[in-house]
C-alpha positions as a Markdown table, in Angstrom:
| # | Residue | x | y | z |
|---|---|---|---|---|
| 1 | Met | -75.8 | -265.9 | -93.5 |
| 2 | Ile | -79.5 | -266.2 | -94.1 |
| 3 | Ala | -79.1 | -264.8 | -97.6 |
| 4 | Glu | -76.4 | -267.3 | -98.5 |
| 5 | Tyr | -78.5 | -270.1 | -97.1 |
| 6 | Cys | -81.5 | -268.9 | -99.2 |
| 7 | Ile | -79.5 | -268.5 | -102.4 |
| 8 | Ser | -77.9 | -271.9 | -102.1 |
| 9 | Gly | -81.2 | -273.6 | -101.6 |
| 10 | Gly | -82.6 | -272.3 | -104.9 |
| 11 | Thr | -86.0 | -273.5 | -105.9 |
| 12 | Arg | -85.1 | -277.2 | -105.3 |
| 13 | Asn | -86.0 | -277.0 | -101.7 |
| 14 | Val | -89.4 | -275.5 | -101.0 |
| 15 | Lys | -89.0 | -275.7 | -97.3 |
| 16 | Arg | -85.7 | -273.9 | -97.4 |
| 17 | Thr | -87.3 | -271.1 | -99.6 |
| 18 | Ile | -90.3 | -270.7 | -97.2 |
| 19 | Phe | -87.9 | -270.6 | -94.2 |
| 20 | Cys | -85.9 | -267.9 | -96.0 |
| 21 | Ile | -88.9 | -265.8 | -96.8 |
| 22 | Val | -90.2 | -265.9 | -93.3 |
| 23 | Ser | -86.8 | -265.2 | -91.8 |
| 24 | Leu | -86.1 | -262.2 | -94.0 |
| 25 | Ser | -89.6 | -260.9 | -93.4 |
| 26 | Leu | -89.2 | -261.1 | -89.6 |
| 27 | Leu | -85.8 | -259.4 | -89.9 |
| 28 | Ala | -87.3 | -256.6 | -91.9 |
| 29 | Val | -90.1 | -256.1 | -89.3 |
| 30 | Phe | -87.6 | -256.0 | -86.4 |
| 31 | Leu | -85.3 | -253.6 | -88.2 |
| 32 | Thr | -88.1 | -251.2 | -89.1 |
| 33 | Ser | -89.6 | -251.2 | -85.6 |
| 34 | Cys | -86.2 | -250.9 | -83.8 |
| 35 | Gly | -86.6 | -248.3 | -81.0 |
| 36 | Ser | -90.2 | -247.6 | -81.7 |
| 37 | Thr | -91.9 | -250.0 | -79.2 |
| 38 | Asp | -93.3 | -247.1 | -77.2 |
| 39 | Asn | -94.1 | -244.1 | -79.5 |
| 40 | Val | -95.8 | -241.9 | -77.0 |
| 41 | Arg | -96.5 | -238.5 | -78.6 |
| 42 | Thr | -98.0 | -236.5 | -75.8 |
| 43 | Ile | -99.2 | -237.0 | -72.2 |
| 44 | Gln | -102.2 | -235.2 | -70.7 |
| 45 | Leu | -102.3 | -234.5 | -67.0 |
| 46 | Thr | -105.7 | -233.9 | -65.4 |
| 47 | Thr | -107.3 | -233.7 | -62.0 |
| 48 | Pro | -111.0 | -233.4 | -60.9 |
| 49 | Ser | -110.1 | -230.7 | -58.4 |
| 50 | Thr | -107.4 | -228.0 | -58.3 |
| 51 | Asp | -108.1 | -227.0 | -54.6 |
| 52 | Leu | -107.0 | -228.9 | -51.5 |
| 53 | Gln | -109.2 | -227.8 | -48.5 |
| 54 | Gly | -107.9 | -228.8 | -45.1 |
| 55 | Ile | -105.0 | -231.0 | -43.9 |
| 56 | Gly | -105.4 | -234.4 | -45.4 |
| 57 | Ala | -107.4 | -233.2 | -48.4 |
| 58 | Thr | -106.6 | -235.1 | -51.5 |
| 59 | Thr | -107.1 | -235.1 | -55.3 |
| 60 | Gln | -106.2 | -237.8 | -57.7 |
| 61 | Leu | -104.1 | -237.0 | -60.8 |
| 62 | Gln | -104.8 | -238.8 | -64.0 |
| 63 | Val | -102.3 | -239.2 | -66.9 |
| 64 | Glu | -103.2 | -240.4 | -70.4 |
| 65 | Gly | -100.7 | -241.1 | -73.1 |
| 66 | Thr | -101.4 | -240.4 | -76.8 |
| 67 | Tyr | -99.4 | -242.7 | -79.1 |
| 68 | Ala | -98.4 | -242.6 | -82.7 |
| 69 | Tyr | -100.5 | -245.7 | -83.2 |
| 70 | Gly | -103.1 | -247.6 | -81.2 |
| 71 | Pro | -105.4 | -246.4 | -78.4 |
| 72 | Asn | -104.5 | -243.9 | -75.7 |
| 73 | Arg | -103.3 | -245.5 | -72.5 |
| 74 | Asp | -103.5 | -244.7 | -68.8 |
| 75 | Leu | -100.0 | -243.9 | -67.6 |
| 76 | Thr | -101.0 | -242.6 | -64.1 |
| 77 | Asn | -98.8 | -245.2 | -62.2 |
| 78 | Gln | -96.0 | -245.1 | -64.7 |
| 79 | Val | -95.0 | -241.5 | -64.8 |
| 80 | Thr | -92.6 | -239.4 | -62.7 |
| 81 | Tyr | -94.3 | -236.5 | -61.0 |
| 82 | Asn | -92.6 | -233.2 | -60.4 |
| 83 | Ile | -94.0 | -230.7 | -58.0 |
| 84 | Ile | -92.7 | -227.2 | -57.4 |
| 85 | Val | -93.9 | -223.8 | -56.1 |
| 86 | Asp | -95.4 | -222.0 | -59.0 |
| 87 | Pro | -92.7 | -219.4 | -60.1 |
| 88 | Asn | -95.6 | -216.9 | -60.6 |
| 89 | Ser | -97.0 | -217.2 | -57.1 |
| 90 | Gln | -97.5 | -213.9 | -55.4 |
| 91 | Ile | -96.8 | -215.3 | -51.9 |
| 92 | Ala | -93.8 | -217.3 | -50.6 |
| 93 | Leu | -94.8 | -220.9 | -50.2 |
| 94 | Pro | -92.8 | -223.7 | -48.6 |
| 95 | Ala | -91.3 | -226.1 | -51.0 |
| 96 | Pro | -92.7 | -229.6 | -51.3 |
| 97 | Pro | -93.0 | -231.9 | -49.5 |
| 98 | Asn | -94.0 | -229.2 | -47.0 |
| 99 | Thr | -97.7 | -228.5 | -47.2 |
| 100 | Ile | -98.3 | -230.7 | -50.3 |
| 101 | Thr | -97.2 | -234.1 | -51.5 |
| 102 | Val | -97.8 | -236.2 | -54.6 |
| 103 | Ser | -97.4 | -240.0 | -54.4 |
| 104 | Lys | -96.1 | -242.4 | -57.1 |
| 105 | Thr | -99.8 | -243.2 | -57.9 |
| 106 | Gly | -100.7 | -239.5 | -58.5 |
| 107 | Leu | -102.5 | -238.9 | -55.2 |
| 108 | Val | -102.0 | -235.2 | -54.1 |
| 109 | Thr | -102.4 | -234.5 | -50.4 |
| 110 | Ala | -102.3 | -231.4 | -48.3 |
| 111 | Val | -100.0 | -232.0 | -45.3 |
| 112 | Glu | -98.5 | -230.1 | -42.3 |
| 113 | Pro | -97.5 | -227.4 | -42.1 |
| 114 | Ala | -100.8 | -225.8 | -43.1 |
| 115 | Val | -100.8 | -223.0 | -45.7 |
| 116 | Cys | -103.3 | -220.7 | -47.3 |
| 117 | Thr | -102.8 | -219.9 | -51.0 |
| 118 | Phe | -106.1 | -217.9 | -51.2 |
| 119 | Asn | -106.9 | -214.3 | -50.2 |
| 120 | Asp | -110.3 | -212.8 | -49.6 |
| 121 | Val | -110.6 | -209.5 | -51.4 |
| 122 | Gly | -114.3 | -209.1 | -50.8 |
| 123 | Thr | -116.3 | -207.4 | -48.1 |
| 124 | Thr | -117.1 | -208.5 | -44.5 |
| 125 | Thr | -120.4 | -209.9 | -45.8 |
| 126 | Thr | -119.4 | -211.2 | -49.3 |
| 127 | Pro | -116.2 | -213.0 | -49.7 |
| 128 | Val | -114.4 | -212.9 | -53.0 |
| 129 | Trp | -111.5 | -215.4 | -53.1 |
| 130 | Val | -108.4 | -215.0 | -55.3 |
| 131 | Leu | -105.6 | -217.5 | -55.6 |
| 132 | Thr | -102.4 | -215.8 | -54.7 |
| 133 | Gly | -100.1 | -218.8 | -54.8 |
| 134 | Asp | -100.1 | -222.4 | -55.9 |
| 135 | Tyr | -98.1 | -225.5 | -56.7 |
| 136 | Glu | -97.2 | -226.6 | -60.2 |
| 137 | Ile | -97.3 | -230.3 | -61.0 |
| 138 | Thr | -96.1 | -232.0 | -64.2 |
| 139 | Ala | -95.8 | -235.6 | -65.2 |
| 140 | Thr | -93.0 | -237.1 | -67.3 |
| 141 | Tyr | -93.0 | -240.4 | -69.2 |
| 142 | Arg | -90.0 | -241.5 | -71.3 |
| 143 | Gly | -88.8 | -238.0 | -72.0 |
| 144 | Val | -92.3 | -236.6 | -72.7 |
| 145 | Thr | -93.6 | -234.0 | -70.2 |
| 146 | Ser | -97.2 | -233.0 | -69.7 |
| 147 | Gln | -98.6 | -229.5 | -69.4 |
| 148 | Pro | -98.7 | -228.3 | -65.8 |
| 149 | Val | -101.6 | -228.5 | -63.4 |
| 150 | Tyr | -101.8 | -225.9 | -60.7 |
| 151 | Ile | -103.1 | -226.8 | -57.2 |
| 152 | Gly | -104.1 | -224.2 | -54.6 |
| 153 | Val | -104.1 | -225.2 | -50.9 |
| 154 | Ala | -106.5 | -224.0 | -48.2 |
| 155 | Ser | -105.3 | -226.0 | -45.3 |
| 156 | Ala | -104.7 | -223.1 | -42.8 |
| 157 | Ala | -106.8 | -220.3 | -41.5 |
| 158 | Gly | -106.5 | -217.1 | -43.3 |
| 159 | Pro | -106.2 | -213.7 | -41.7 |
| 160 | Ala | -107.9 | -213.3 | -38.4 |
| 161 | Gly | -109.6 | -210.0 | -39.2 |
| 162 | Pro | -112.1 | -208.9 | -41.8 |
| 163 | Pro | -112.8 | -209.5 | -44.5 |
| 164 | Ala | -111.8 | -213.2 | -44.2 |
| 165 | Asn | -112.7 | -213.7 | -40.6 |
| 166 | Gly | -110.4 | -216.7 | -40.2 |
| 167 | Glu | -111.5 | -218.5 | -43.4 |
| 168 | Cys | -109.2 | -219.7 | -46.1 |
| 169 | Gly | -110.3 | -220.3 | -49.6 |
| 170 | Pro | -113.6 | -220.8 | -51.3 |
| 171 | Ser | -116.0 | -223.4 | -50.0 |
| 172 | Ala | -119.4 | -224.7 | -51.1 |
| 173 | Ser | -121.2 | -222.0 | -49.1 |
| 174 | Asn | -119.0 | -219.2 | -50.6 |
């Protein structure tokens, strides 16, 4: 319809010609960008801490999208978070939302019931902490999924006897 209108106008009507050129240009732009309004290539999931120490301990997830064009964007509040027990955990952990939760805004929180995902393999005087279990968190945005982040939880007391002496997980003093 636009093409017929443009052809019938010929060069006699300059306004009609300009209208036709603009219309066809806009149509070409819309057709070439159809379905590509959000060309996210990858998303990167990060957190400042991978250990939650104590009930109520938190860490904030950050998600950044890398696009085919334009600057990277913060997608933290726009993604869907998925949290599972790491399939490679060496201990049986309760499934989320037991012991750990993640909010829509990416806030990860240690909750009841308490759990200890660390084990002290050191001596009675020198603790050496190893992570024996953790939770795996990924973020998904429009079909693109991030790499996993692994979170260890030290919200419960560890073994009562040596070498741990009731402690669970590394601390600033260990």
